Kinemage of the C-alpha trace (Angstrom):
@kinemage 1
@onewidth
@group {chain A} dominant
@subgroup {mainchain}
@vectorlist {calphas} color= white
{ca met a 1} P -12.068 41.922 13.669
{ca leu a 2} L -14.818 40.076 15.203
{ca arg a 3} L -14.840 36.077 15.206
{ca thr a 4} L -17.223 34.009 13.062
{ca ala a 5} L -19.377 33.820 16.881
{ca asp a 6} L -19.693 37.698 17.026
{ca arg a 7} L -20.929 38.287 13.739
{ca pro a 8} L -24.789 38.876 13.250
{ca pro a 9} L -26.711 35.552 11.724
{ca arg a 10} L -27.049 35.549 8.306
{ca ser a 11} L -31.049 36.055 8.417
{ca ala a 12} L -29.741 39.552 10.104
{ca gln a 13} L -27.713 40.458 7.414
{ca lys a 14} L -30.238 39.684 4.682
{ca val a 15} L -32.619 42.039 6.697
{ca gly a 16} L -29.942 45.029 6.454
{ca leu a 17} L -30.028 44.176 2.542
{ca leu a 18} L -31.353 47.417 0.426
{ca arg a 19} L -33.719 46.046 -2.719
{ca val a 20} L -32.731 48.531 -5.240
{ca leu a 21} L -36.025 47.708 -7.619
{ca lys a 22} L -38.252 47.885 -4.305
{ca ala a 23} L -36.489 51.391 -3.306
{ca leu a 24} L -36.936 52.679 -7.094
{ca ala a 25} L -40.647 51.622 -6.776
{ca ala a 26} L -40.898 53.451 -3.430
{ca val a 27} L -39.329 56.842 -5.164
{ca ala a 28} L -41.831 56.710 -8.186
{ca arg a 29} L -44.799 55.847 -5.896
{ca tyr a 30} L -43.892 58.958 -3.340
{ca cys a 31} L -43.159 61.364 -6.222
{ca gly a 32} L -46.430 60.192 -8.088
{ca arg a 33} L -48.614 60.500 -5.259
{ca asn a 34} L -47.216 63.876 -4.167
{ca ala a 35} L -46.338 65.770 -7.033
{ca gly a 36} L -47.928 68.533 -6.162
{ca ser a 37} L -46.663 69.007 -2.800
{ca leu a 38} L -43.114 68.435 -4.168
{ca phe a 39} L -43.554 70.910 -6.646
{ca leu a 40} L -44.779 73.695 -3.971
{ca leu a 41} L -41.702 72.683 -2.170
{ca val a 42} L -39.309 73.414 -4.939
{ca trp a 43} L -40.942 76.035 -7.149
{ca phe a 44} L -39.118 79.147 -5.880
{ca pro a 45} L -35.361 77.295 -5.814
{ca cys a 46} L -35.978 76.056 -9.082
{ca leu a 47} L -37.166 79.501 -10.537
{ca met a 48} L -34.117 81.269 -9.204
{ca val a 49} L -32.225 78.716 -10.995
{ca ala a 50} L -33.575 79.776 -14.206
{ca ala a 51} L -32.822 83.364 -13.286
{ca ser a 52} L -29.425 82.172 -12.864
{ca gln a 53} L -29.260 80.133 -16.013
{ca ile a 54} L -30.625 83.033 -18.143
{ca val a 55} L -27.773 85.631 -16.546
{ca leu a 56} L -25.187 83.089 -17.261
{ca asp a 57} L -26.550 82.589 -20.809
{ca trp a 58} L -25.977 86.280 -21.548
{ca leu a 59} L -22.482 86.116 -20.103
{ca ser a 60} L -21.501 83.261 -21.946
{ca leu a 61} L -23.382 83.659 -25.046
{ca ser a 62} L -23.276 87.410 -26.011
{ca phe a 63} L -21.284 88.762 -28.672
{ca pro a 64} L -18.460 89.103 -27.677
{ca pro a 65} L -18.580 87.027 -24.466
{ca val a 66} L -18.449 89.271 -21.282
{ca leu a 67} L -16.931 86.369 -19.689
{ca pro a 68} L -12.942 85.567 -20.143
{ca ala a 69} L -12.208 82.515 -22.300
{ca arg a 70} L -11.096 80.730 -19.163
{ca leu a 71} L -14.532 80.799 -17.896
{ca leu a 72} L -15.952 79.114 -20.889
{ca ser a 73} L -17.093 75.407 -21.060
{ca ala a 74} L -19.045 73.481 -24.008
{ca asn a 75} L -19.649 70.863 -21.174
{ca tyr a 76} L -22.244 73.064 -19.436
{ca asn a 77} L -25.565 74.827 -20.385
{ca pro a 78} L -24.892 77.457 -20.097
{ca pro a 79} L -21.442 77.117 -21.414
{ca thr a 80} L -19.399 78.478 -18.585
{ca trp a 81} L -17.908 76.936 -15.522
{ca leu a 82} L -19.714 78.753 -13.333
{ca thr a 83} L -22.925 77.029 -14.281
{ca ala a 84} L -21.353 74.453 -11.915
{ca val a 85} L -21.541 76.749 -9.026
{ca ala a 86} L -24.162 79.347 -9.516
{ca glu a 87} L -27.215 76.509 -9.525
{ca thr a 88} L -26.069 74.546 -6.703
{ca pro a 89} L -27.421 76.945 -3.557
{ca trp a 90} L -30.581 76.518 -5.129
{ca gly a 91} L -30.459 73.232 -5.392
{ca ala a 92} L -29.164 72.318 -1.893
{ca met a 93} L -32.498 74.752 -0.988
{ca ala a 94} L -34.755 72.462 -2.809
{ca trp a 95} L -33.037 69.293 -1.368
{ca ala a 96} L -33.588 70.841 2.072
{ca phe a 97} L -37.412 71.405 1.692
{ca val a 98} L -37.913 67.880 0.028
{ca leu a 99} L -35.898 65.847 2.600
{ca ala a 100} L -37.769 67.856 5.492
{ca asp a 101} L -41.198 67.308 4.392
{ca met a 102} L -40.358 63.514 3.834
{ca asn a 103} L -39.452 63.535 7.324
{ca asp a 104} L -42.303 65.559 8.698
{ca arg a 105} L -45.501 66.387 6.390
{ca his a 106} L -46.242 69.595 8.191
{ca thr a 107} L -42.652 70.854 8.267
{ca lys a 108} L -42.313 74.682 7.946
{ca arg a 109} L -38.597 74.908 7.071
{ca gly a 110} L -37.689 77.865 4.755
{ca leu a 111} L -41.431 79.084 4.824
{ca ala a 112} L -41.702 82.764 4.590
{ca gly a 113} L -43.134 84.563 7.332
{ca leu a 114} L -45.089 87.512 5.032
{ca pro a 115} L -48.560 86.425 4.913
{ca ile a 116} L -48.637 86.910 0.864
{ca leu a 117} L -45.481 84.980 0.580
{ca arg a 118} L -46.881 82.203 2.837
{ca arg a 119} L -49.846 81.701 0.671
{ca leu a 120} L -47.375 81.066 -2.442
{ca arg a 121} L -45.814 78.516 -0.200
{ca leu a 122} L -42.568 80.229 -1.035
{ca arg a 123} L -39.855 78.952 0.705
{ca phe a 124} L -36.048 80.476 1.569
{ca glu a 125} L -33.439 79.250 3.644
{ca leu a 126} L -29.799 79.766 3.400
{ca gly a 127} L -27.992 78.018 6.563
{ca leu a 128} L -24.756 76.467 6.768
{ca ala a 129} L -25.648 73.203 6.217
{ca ile a 130} L -27.376 74.399 2.814
{ca leu a 131} L -24.044 76.251 1.996
{ca val a 132} L -22.119 73.170 2.438
{ca ala a 133} L -24.095 71.013 0.414
{ca ala a 134} L -23.765 73.524 -2.015
{ca val a 135} L -19.920 73.343 -1.916
{ca leu a 136} L -20.278 69.674 -2.277
{ca phe a 137} L -22.776 69.811 -5.427
{ca ser a 138} L -20.825 72.307 -7.095
{ca ala a 139} L -17.225 69.816 -6.508
{ca val a 140} L -19.293 67.235 -8.316
{ca asn a 141} L -20.424 69.368 -11.131
{ca leu a 142} L -17.016 70.500 -11.681
{ca leu a 143} L -15.185 67.066 -11.310
{ca asp a 144} L -18.229 65.601 -14.161
{ca gly a 145} L -17.131 68.716 -16.649
{ca gly a 146} L -13.195 67.786 -15.931
{ca leu a 147} L -13.651 64.384 -16.587
{ca arg a 148} L -15.523 65.254 -20.209
{ca ile a 149} L -12.628 67.546 -20.693
{ca leu a 150} L -10.104 64.576 -20.166
{ca asn a 151} L -11.809 62.214 -22.389
{ca val a 152} L -11.647 64.424 -25.314
{ca gln a 153} L -7.977 65.381 -24.667
{ca leu a 154} L -7.300 61.506 -24.491
{ca leu a 155} L -9.031 60.943 -27.779
{ca ala a 156} L -7.340 63.574 -29.395
{ca ala a 157} L -3.847 62.397 -27.836
{ca val a 158} L -4.890 58.805 -29.234
{ca tyr a 159} L -5.733 59.948 -32.777
{ca glu a 160} L -2.290 62.085 -32.903
{ca arg a 161} L -0.234 59.100 -31.777
{ca phe a 162} L -1.879 56.203 -33.563
{ca gly a 163} L -3.919 57.760 -36.450
{ca leu a 164} L -6.945 55.572 -35.731
{ca ser a 165} L -9.789 55.125 -38.011
{ca asp a 166} L -13.008 57.240 -37.044
{ca glu a 167} L -14.928 54.005 -36.265
{ca leu a 168} L -12.285 52.960 -34.005
{ca leu a 169} L -11.939 56.272 -32.689
{ca asn a 170} L -15.677 56.742 -32.061
{ca ala a 171} L -15.862 53.478 -30.178
{ca ile a 172} L -13.084 54.575 -27.815
{ca gly a 173} L -15.082 57.673 -27.146
{ca arg a 174} L -18.001 56.172 -26.244
{ca thr a 175} L -16.206 53.671 -24.010
{ca gly a 176} L -14.864 56.740 -22.309
{ca gln a 177} L -18.195 58.071 -22.001
{ca val a 178} L -19.562 54.739 -20.293
{ca leu a 179} L -16.697 54.742 -17.803
{ca gln a 180} L -17.411 58.398 -16.931
{ca val a 181} L -20.943 57.544 -16.473
{ca ile a 182} L -19.584 54.631 -13.645
{ca val a 183} L -17.383 56.755 -12.355
{ca met a 184} L -19.812 59.632 -11.742
{ca ala a 185} L -22.595 57.393 -10.479
{ca ala a 186} L -20.120 55.970 -7.888
{ca leu a 187} L -19.390 59.339 -7.142
{ca val a 188} L -22.888 60.829 -6.735
{ca ala a 189} L -23.843 57.655 -4.545
{ca thr a 190} L -21.412 58.401 -2.007
{ca ser a 191} L -21.818 62.357 -2.023
{ca tyr a 192} L -25.473 62.354 -2.618
{ca leu a 193} L -26.117 60.565 0.553
{ca ala a 194} L -23.693 62.719 2.510
{ca ile a 195} L -25.553 65.261 1.266
{ca gly a 196} L -28.795 64.301 2.171
{ca gln a 197} L -27.659 63.303 5.712
{ca leu a 198} L -26.380 66.588 6.256
{ca leu a 199} L -29.434 68.445 5.255
{ca arg a 200} L -31.695 65.894 7.426
{ca thr a 201} L -29.511 65.471 10.525
{ca gly a 202} L -26.738 68.114 10.513
{ca phe a 203} L -22.871 67.172 10.491
{ca arg a 204} L -22.762 64.445 12.755
{ca gly a 205} L -25.269 62.355 10.598
{ca met a 206} L -23.132 63.098 7.607
{ca ile a 207} L -20.203 61.847 9.347
{ca ser a 208} L -21.949 58.330 10.042
{ca val a 209} L -23.244 57.893 6.576
{ca trp a 210} L -20.294 55.681 5.556
{ca gly a 211} L -21.051 53.186 8.396
{ca leu a 212} L -24.656 53.413 7.861
{ca thr a 213} L -24.032 51.777 3.967
{ca arg a 214} L -22.037 48.835 4.955
{ca his a 215} L -23.315 45.864 3.227
{ca asn a 216} L -25.414 47.955 0.480
{ca arg a 217} L -22.727 50.182 -0.939
{ca leu a 218} L -23.194 48.017 -4.317
{ca arg a 219} L -26.594 48.503 -4.389
{ca val a 220} L -26.639 52.176 -3.414
{ca phe a 221} L -24.265 52.463 -6.187
{ca ala a 222} L -26.737 50.489 -8.785
{ca leu a 223} L -29.456 52.413 -7.821
{ca phe a 224} L -27.795 55.592 -8.533
{ca leu a 225} L -26.196 54.120 -11.887
{ca leu a 226} L -29.906 53.257 -12.947
{ca leu a 227} L -30.907 56.681 -12.459
{ca ser a 228} L -27.868 58.224 -14.495
{ca val a 229} L -29.143 55.723 -17.277
{ca ala a 230} L -32.465 56.993 -16.950
{ca ala a 231} L -31.633 60.579 -17.437
{ca ile a 232} L -29.481 59.997 -20.408
{ca ala a 233} L -31.939 57.861 -22.003
{ca leu a 234} L -34.641 60.592 -21.237
{ca asp a 235} L -32.346 63.262 -22.557
{ca ala a 236} L -31.686 61.256 -25.751
{ca ala a 237} L -35.610 60.630 -26.091
{ca thr a 238} L -36.654 64.069 -25.914
{ca ala a 239} L -33.572 65.901 -27.986
{ca pro a 240} L -35.527 65.922 -31.323
{ca ala a 241} L -38.488 68.034 -29.793
{ca val a 242} L -36.478 70.094 -28.018
{ca gly a 243} L -33.963 70.604 -30.687
{ca trp a 244} L -37.238 71.480 -33.049
{ca val a 245} L -38.151 74.284 -30.422
{ca leu a 246} L -34.912 75.579 -30.417
{ca arg a 247} L -34.480 75.802 -34.137
{ca ser a 248} L -37.682 77.269 -34.775
{ca phe a 249} L -37.927 80.066 -31.838
{ca ala a 250} L -34.332 80.269 -30.481
{ca asp a 251} L -32.435 79.985 -33.402
{ca glu a 252} L -30.910 83.452 -32.921
{ca leu a 253} L -27.593 84.782 -34.794
{ca phe a 254} L -27.128 86.847 -31.576
{ca trp a 255} L -27.752 86.880 -28.196
{ca thr a 256} L -31.534 87.763 -27.177
{ca phe a 257} L -33.316 87.437 -24.022
{ca lys a 258} L -36.080 85.682 -25.852
{ca ala a 259} L -33.756 83.087 -27.180
{ca ala a 260} L -32.185 82.628 -23.787
{ca leu a 261} L -35.683 82.481 -22.089
{ca ile a 262} L -36.738 79.749 -24.145
{ca arg a 263} L -33.701 77.642 -23.791
{ca gln a 264} L -33.974 77.999 -19.983
{ca leu a 265} L -37.313 77.534 -19.957
{ca leu a 266} L -36.896 73.971 -21.831
{ca asp a 267} L -34.473 73.010 -19.395
{ca leu a 268} L -36.458 73.989 -16.188
{ca pro a 269} L -38.436 70.910 -16.233
{ca phe a 270} L -35.772 68.442 -16.503
{ca phe a 271} L -34.047 70.548 -13.821
{ca val a 272} L -37.141 70.471 -11.244
{ca leu a 273} L -37.804 66.602 -12.112
{ca trp a 274} L -34.317 65.439 -11.577
{ca thr a 275} L -34.089 67.856 -8.561
{ca val a 276} L -36.684 66.021 -7.100
{ca val a 277} L -36.324 62.482 -7.926
{ca tyr a 278} L -32.671 62.541 -6.546
{ca ala a 279} L -33.687 64.242 -3.196
{ca val a 280} L -36.470 61.671 -2.817
{ca thr a 281} L -34.295 58.793 -3.759
{ca thr a 282} L -31.943 60.385 -1.098
{ca gly a 283} L -34.464 60.351 1.307
{ca val a 284} L -35.874 57.088 0.690
{ca val a 285} L -32.721 55.435 0.762
{ca leu a 286} L -31.532 57.185 3.887
{ca gly a 287} L -34.750 56.050 5.266
{ca ala a 288} L -34.821 52.685 4.422
{ca leu a 289} L -30.860 52.124 5.785
{ca glu a 290} L -31.748 53.474 9.063
{ca gln a 291} L -34.332 51.159 9.390
{ca arg a 292} L -32.434 48.250 8.440
{ca ala a 293} L -29.863 49.499 10.729
{ca ala a 294} L -32.414 49.771 13.897
{ca ala a 295} L -33.473 46.202 12.472
{ca gln a 296} L -30.041 44.608 12.803
{ca ala a 297} L -28.883 46.050 16.321
{ca pro a 298} L -30.867 43.600 18.200
{ca ala a 299} L -29.517 40.899 16.459
{ca gln a 300} L -26.094 42.023 16.785
{ca gly a 301} L -26.705 42.426 20.491
{ca arg a 302} L -27.844 38.975 21.087
{ca pro a 303} L -25.480 36.470 22.620
{ca thr a 304} L -25.265 33.076 20.600
{ca ala a 305} L -24.252 29.779 21.896
{ca ala a 306} L -20.952 30.091 21.300
{ca ala a 307} L -20.674 33.439 22.740
{ca ala a 308} L -18.489 36.028 23.910
{ca pro a 309} L -19.603 38.473 26.275
{ca pro a 310} L -22.338 40.808 25.012
{ca pro a 311} L -21.098 44.112 23.515
{ca arg a 312} L -20.631 47.157 25.499
{ca ser a 313} L -23.006 49.786 25.729
{ca gly a 314} L -23.445 50.914 22.270
{ca gly a 315} L -22.834 48.356 20.752
{ca ser a 316} L -19.805 47.426 18.483
{ca arg a 317} L -19.903 47.366 14.415
{ca pro a 318} L -18.028 43.938 12.449
{ca leu a 319} L -15.054 45.251 10.787
C-alpha cells in the first residue's frame, strides 16, 4: 500500500469522481438528439429479436407446447428459458453498433456491403467479441430468472413452515423483490461495463474495467440501480394499456400467429428503448471514466514535498 505522500491529492481524487445525475442527463441528451440515428443503428438486430421471440412464443405457448416442461419458465416472455439466450446475440450486435457510433459518428461497423441493403442502413456483424458478449448477457438473464425462482421457493418454504398471514407473506415477497433488484443492479453494472469495454476496445480493455472504476464503483452501481427502477416504473405505468390491447386483440384460446405478433410488437419498442439506453449509458460511463483516469494520471505522477521517487514508467496504482 502506498504511503500518504504517494497518494494523489484530494483535488485529483475529486476530479476522478463520476457524477451520477450528470451522467443520466448526458445519456438523456445523447438519446434525444440522436434518436433517429440510434434507431437506424439497431433496427435490424431488434427486428431479428422480434422474429426470434415469435418462434419462441409458438414453441412455448402452442397447445400442446412443443418444448419440454423443463425448458418452460413463467419468468420470461415468451415463457421459456430459451428467451434468456435467443435474444442476446442480437442485443450484443446492437450494442456494438451503438458504441462504435459513439466513438466515431462515421463508423461503418457491420454496415452491409450490398447497395440495396446499405441504403436501408442494415448492419450485421457476428464476431468473437459479440459472441462472448452474448454469452455474458445470457448469463445475466439466466441468473435473473434463477433469482426469481429462488424468491418464490423461499416464500413457499416460509409459508409451509410458519403459516404466515397473506399480508406478511406479501411483505416478505416484496422485500425479496427489492433485494433482487439491488443484487441485479450490482451485477448489471459490473457485467455491462465489462461487455461495453469488450465491444469498444477488445478483450484487453475488458480486463482493465475493474481498475477503471476505482473510486466510482458505488456511483456506477447507483446509476444502474436508477435505470432499473426507471424500467420497473415504466413497465408499471404502461401495464394497463398493454393489458387492454392484449385482451382486445390477442386474447386467443389457442396460439395464433396474429396474437403472437401483437404480443411481440407491443414488447419491441421497450426492447429497442432499453437496449439503446443501456448501451448509451455504458458508453457515457466508460468515456467519462477514461477521461477522469487520464486527468488523474498527471496528478499521480507529480512528486510532492515529502516525496518518494516518481513512479516508474507506466505509473503506479494505489491499492
